[in-house]
N, C-alpha and C positions, 0 to 999 in steps of 0.2 A: 481540510477537504473532507475528512471522514465526518466531522460534525455537520457540515453542509449537507452531505449525503443523507445522514440520518434525520436531520431536522427538516429538510426541504425536499430533496430529490426523491427519496424512497416513498414518502407519503403521496407525492404528486404522481409517481409512476403507478402506484397501487390504485389511487383514485381514478386516474385516467383509464387504467386497464379494466377496472370494474365498469366504468362508464361506457366503454366501447363493446362490452360483452354482447349486447343485443342490438347494436347499431347495424342496420342492413348495409351490406357491402355489395355494390354492383360488380358484376364480373368484368365489365369493360368500363373504361372511363376513370376519372380521378377518384381517389379515396375520399371519404367524408372528412371534414375538417377535424373531427374528434380523433379519428384514426391517425391522421397526419401529425397532430399534436402529440399523441402517444408515441409515435415512431421517433419524433425529434427528442422527446424526453428520454426514451429508451437508449437512443444513440449517445446522448450526453452521459447517461449513467454508465454505459458500457465503456466509453472512452475514459471516464473518471476511474473506473475500476482498473482498466489497463494501466493508467498512469500510476495508480497506487501499487500495482503488482510490479511494474518496472522499477519504481522507486525502492520497493522492498527488496527485490532481487539485486538491485544495484548496490544496496548498502551491504549486502552479505560479503562480497569480495573486499569492500573497503574495510569492514570490520576485521576480516581475516588478515588482510595486509597490515592493518594497524596493530593487531595482536602479535603478528609475526615480527614486525619491526621492534615492538617493545621487548619481545623475548630475545631478539638478537642484541639489542642494546644492553640488556641485563647480562647476557652471556659474554659480551665483549669486555665488560668491566666487572669482573668478579669481585666480590667483597673479600677483604683479606681474612684469612682463617683466624679463628679466635686464638689468642695467646693465653697459655696457662702459666701463670707465674706461681711458682711454688717457693714458699719461704721456708728454708731449712733452719731449724733451730739447733 
């Protein structure tokens, strides 16, 4: 998703944003097609960013739970203490 955003989405949003800088906008009535296209691109970009953020924040608890489970497993099966064999002569 990040590769698509960098390769396609971001350049499109920037290009459309620059293209509509000087498009006359009527106060009443529909927006020009260039502006509507920019709005659609911007909405898709924002939704993709939200999905990435939710995915990132969703993995944090999973990683924490996974690390905690691993530490509990290690704690419940302690390794035996080392034995010191001393050979007396």
